[in-house]
C-alpha positions, 0 to 999 in steps of 0.5 A: 466439461462446462459444468466443472468450469464454474466450480473450478473457477470459484475454487481458484478465486476463493483459495488462499493463493487467489486471495493473496494474489488479489491483496498483494503488497505494493512496493513503494520507494522514497527518499527522505532528507531533513534540512538537507541531510539524508536520514539514515538508520531505522525510523518510525513511519506511517503510511495512508492512502487517501482519495481526492477528498482527503478520506483515508481509504487504507492505513498501515495500522489499526489507527492513525497513530500506528507506525512501522519501523522502516530501514533508511539507507542514506535517505532511501527506503522501500516499504511494501504497502500492505506487507511488513506487518501492515494492514493488508490492502483490500482486494477492491481498493484500486477498483473502487478508488481509481485516484489515490494518494500516498501520505507518508509521515516520519518520526524525526530521529532528532526531535521525535516530532512527526513530519508529513512528507509532502506532497502526497504522491499519486498512486499510478500504474502498478496497483491499478494493473493488479485491479485490471487483472481482477476485473478481467478475471471477473469478466471470465467468471 
């Protein structure tokens, strides 16, 4: 029985289902207003995760200039970080970097300029819970 356990566990970890679970997108919702007026409609946004030192550990596209179209309704939006056509989140991102901050930039619909929404938001429990599940699975292996 035990001789089948290790290969079966390896198959589960290496399967596409196991990989997609480890790199699951992280939902993030926010609100954006410019000069007190809620943004409405489809806007271009940029997302990046940085550490305490400001080093970018993940970004939504291939480079710092890549953006994604996000629908904003009366100032409110939801983005699936690592989904919606973005770069996937590395499976070990939250294990290796326990303190990450989300940096959000929006292309102003009125001027076309990029606006950095401040302050950068610290990523708390949900993604780290996923990392804890990965660590727990490693302990079993």
